[in-house]
C-alpha positions as a printed Julia matrix, in Angstrom:
231×3 Matrix{Float64}:
 -33.37  -10.24   17.41
 -30.14   -8.62   18.6
 -29.68   -4.87   18.16
 -26.34   -3.11   17.88
 -26.1     0.69   17.82
 -22.89    1.99   16.3
 -22.9     5.46   17.85
 -19.32    6.72   18.02
 -17.69    3.3    18.24
 -15.08    1.95   15.84
 -15.61   -0.58   13.08
 -13.55   -3.11   15.05
 -15.83   -2.76   18.05
 -18.99   -3.06   15.94
 -17.78   -6.17   14.14
 -16.76   -7.67   17.47
 -20.3    -7.1    18.77
 -21.72   -8.83   15.69
 -19.52  -11.85   16.34
 -20.47  -11.92   20.03
 -24.14  -11.96   19.06
 -23.5   -14.84   16.66
 -21.59  -16.76   19.31
 -24.55  -16.28   21.67
 -26.83  -17.98   19.15
 -28.53  -14.92   17.63
 -29.68  -15.48   14.05
 -31.13  -12.04   13.32
 -29.15   -8.87   13.97
 -29.93   -5.25   13.21
 -27.09   -2.74   13.17
 -28.28    0.82   13.66
 -26.51    4.07   12.75
 -23.77    2.48   10.62
 -22.77    5.97    9.49
 -21.16    4.8     6.23
 -18.34    3.09    8.13
 -15.99    0.88    6.11
 -15.5    -2.9     6.44
 -18.7    -3.71    8.3
 -19.97   -7.29    8.36
 -16.9    -8.86    6.77
 -15.93  -12.51    7.07
 -19.31  -13.77    8.3
 -19.41  -17.53    7.69
 -22.82  -18.48    9.1
 -26.39  -18.54    7.68
 -27.66  -15.53    9.65
 -29.62  -12.39    8.79
 -27.97   -9.01    9.35
 -29.57   -5.68    8.51
 -27.6    -2.44    8.41
 -30.14    0.32    9.0
 -28.48    3.04    6.94
 -25.64    3.48    4.47
 -22.32    1.65    4.7
 -18.83    2.47    3.44
 -16.18    0.47    1.57
 -16.01   -3.36    1.53
 -19.19   -4.15    3.45
 -20.06   -7.86    3.51
 -16.76   -8.91    1.97
 -15.47  -12.48    2.26
 -18.8   -13.85    3.48
 -20.09  -17.41    3.16
 -23.76  -17.98    3.93
 -25.38  -14.92    5.55
 -28.22  -12.79    4.26
 -27.25   -9.13    4.56
 -29.5    -6.16    3.86
 -28.38   -2.52    3.64
 -31.26   -0.06    3.81
 -29.16    2.78    2.39
 -26.31    2.82   -0.16
 -22.91    1.12   -0.14
 -19.38    2.27   -0.96
 -16.68    0.52   -3.0
 -16.09   -3.23   -2.95
 -19.51   -4.4    -1.77
 -19.59   -8.18   -1.13
 -16.14   -8.69   -2.62
 -15.11  -12.37   -2.85
 -18.43  -13.63   -1.44
 -18.73  -17.43   -1.48
 -22.47  -17.81   -0.85
 -25.4   -15.94    0.68
 -27.36  -12.86   -0.32
 -26.52   -9.15   -0.13
 -29.31   -6.66   -0.84
 -28.7    -2.91   -1.13
 -31.8    -0.73   -1.14
 -29.84    2.23   -2.53
 -26.88    2.43   -4.94
 -23.34    1.04   -4.77
 -19.86    2.36   -5.46
 -17.09    0.94   -7.64
 -16.29   -2.75   -7.74
 -19.51   -4.16   -6.31
 -19.6    -7.97   -6.32
 -16.0    -8.27   -7.52
 -14.67  -11.83   -7.66
 -17.73  -13.42   -6.04
 -17.91  -17.21   -6.36
 -21.58  -17.74   -5.52
 -24.66  -16.23   -3.92
 -26.7   -13.24   -5.05
 -25.95   -9.52   -4.93
 -28.99   -7.26   -5.43
 -28.68   -3.49   -5.95
 -31.95   -1.57   -6.11
 -30.33    1.66   -7.32
 -27.36    2.18   -9.66
 -23.91    0.61   -9.58
 -20.75    2.57  -10.32
 -17.77    1.37  -12.38
 -16.34   -2.16  -12.5
 -19.44   -3.98  -11.35
 -18.91   -7.73  -11.06
 -15.33   -7.78  -12.32
 -13.78  -11.25  -12.39
 -16.89  -12.95  -10.99
 -16.51  -16.71  -10.79
 -20.13  -17.65  -10.13
 -23.31  -16.38   -8.51
 -25.73  -13.72   -9.69
 -25.51   -9.92   -9.73
 -28.73   -7.93  -10.22
 -28.97   -4.15  -10.67
 -32.33   -2.4   -10.97
 -30.75    0.78  -12.35
 -27.7     1.43  -14.53
 -24.0     0.67  -14.15
 -20.73    2.4   -14.99
 -17.82    1.4   -17.21
 -16.07   -1.99  -17.4
 -18.83   -3.99  -15.73
 -18.25   -7.72  -16.03
 -14.55   -7.35  -16.92
 -12.96  -10.82  -17.14
 -16.1   -12.48  -15.79
 -15.47  -16.23  -15.63
 -18.87  -17.71  -14.68
 -22.22  -16.65  -13.23
 -24.77  -14.08  -14.41
 -24.8   -10.28  -14.4
 -28.08   -8.45  -15.02
 -28.42   -4.68  -15.46
 -32.01   -3.52  -15.95
 -30.99    0.01  -17.01
 -28.08    1.23  -19.13
 -24.5    -0.06  -19.12
 -21.37    2.08  -19.44
 -18.43    1.77  -21.81
 -16.21   -1.34  -22.16
 -19.03   -3.58  -20.98
 -18.07   -7.26  -20.57
 -14.47   -6.65  -21.66
 -12.31   -9.81  -21.96
 -15.21  -12.01  -20.88
 -15.01  -15.76  -20.32
 -18.23  -17.67  -19.5
 -20.25  -15.09  -17.56
 -23.6   -14.35  -19.2
 -24.48  -10.64  -19.11
 -27.92   -9.12  -19.7
 -28.79   -5.45  -20.22
 -32.31   -4.05  -20.35
 -31.31   -0.59  -21.6
 -28.6     0.91  -23.78
 -24.98   -0.27  -23.83
 -22.59    2.65  -24.27
 -19.87    0.42  -25.67
 -18.85   -3.23  -25.68
 -15.47   -4.29  -24.38
 -12.88   -6.31  -26.28
 -14.2    -9.66  -27.54
 -17.76   -9.04  -26.25
 -20.64   -9.78  -28.62
 -24.42   -9.41  -28.44
 -26.71  -12.33  -29.11
 -30.4   -13.04  -28.62
 -31.38  -14.5   -25.25
 -32.52  -18.11  -25.42
 -36.0   -19.14  -24.24
 -34.31  -20.52  -21.12
 -32.6   -17.15  -20.52
 -35.91  -15.32  -20.88
 -37.69  -17.69  -18.48
 -34.91  -17.29  -15.91
 -34.91  -13.49  -16.25
 -38.68  -13.3   -15.86
 -38.77  -15.44  -12.71
 -35.7   -13.85  -11.11
 -36.68  -10.25  -11.79
 -40.26  -10.9   -10.66
 -38.79  -11.93   -7.3
 -36.41   -8.99   -6.82
 -37.58   -6.18   -9.14
 -41.27   -6.58   -9.98
 -41.27   -3.46  -12.17
 -38.27   -4.49  -14.3
 -38.46   -5.05  -18.07
 -39.53   -8.46  -19.3
 -36.82  -10.96  -20.17
 -37.39  -10.7   -23.92
 -36.48   -6.99  -23.78
 -32.92   -7.71  -22.61
 -29.79   -7.94  -24.73
 -27.48  -10.82  -23.94
 -23.72  -10.22  -24.04
 -21.26  -13.11  -24.17
 -17.64  -13.73  -25.11
 -16.72  -13.81  -28.78
 -14.03  -16.31  -27.7
 -11.25  -14.72  -29.74
  -9.21  -14.2   -26.56
  -9.79  -17.65  -25.07
  -6.7   -19.09  -26.75
  -3.63  -17.11  -27.72
  -2.87  -17.13  -31.44
   0.18  -15.22  -32.58
  -1.53  -14.62  -35.92
  -4.05  -12.42  -34.04
  -1.49  -10.49  -32.02
  -3.23   -7.17  -32.78
  -6.4    -8.39  -31.05
  -4.37   -9.17  -27.92
  -2.59   -5.8   -28.1
  -5.96   -4.05  -28.07
  -7.11   -6.13  -25.1
  -4.0    -5.35  -23.1
């Protein structure tokens, strides 16, 4: 295992050390004293394990494809943005825009997530043990978003085919979002997935499922008021 201590060095220097370790064939790296620096561990395109021993700042693990990244503290805005594949696990909470526009992989947040969780996701899975802020799942196109606690206002606004699940209370649904009962397949998936990541989470049958009402999928001038409200 390679060890990198951040100390007083810059983000550029730390990321360069991570890449040097990867080029040398290391497949497990621990980064100590990250000090909530921004942009750590971005653009990693290999199936390696990286652990940040502490909290990180904005845009950690963005644009990755393949690695398994663990953050033992909390994360700032834009966690794992545009991830293609891999796994990002945060032992604390995350700031705004976590898992935005991911196309695959799994993002796991053991605490709470702030506003705009999983906006415009195009695949993959987002799991939150706690609660999330407003506009989570906005314009989600595919994939799954699971919040074990409560969800904020405008949840799943302007949704496409992302399936959203909430174990607690939803403050307010977004435009064209509707609640339906989870299917037996949904419940089985929730039970197995949450047993792996959050053993103490509610059972799958306790979750609400939120999907698109499909009114916004095709523009109809006769329903112009619906589109005005969405915009």
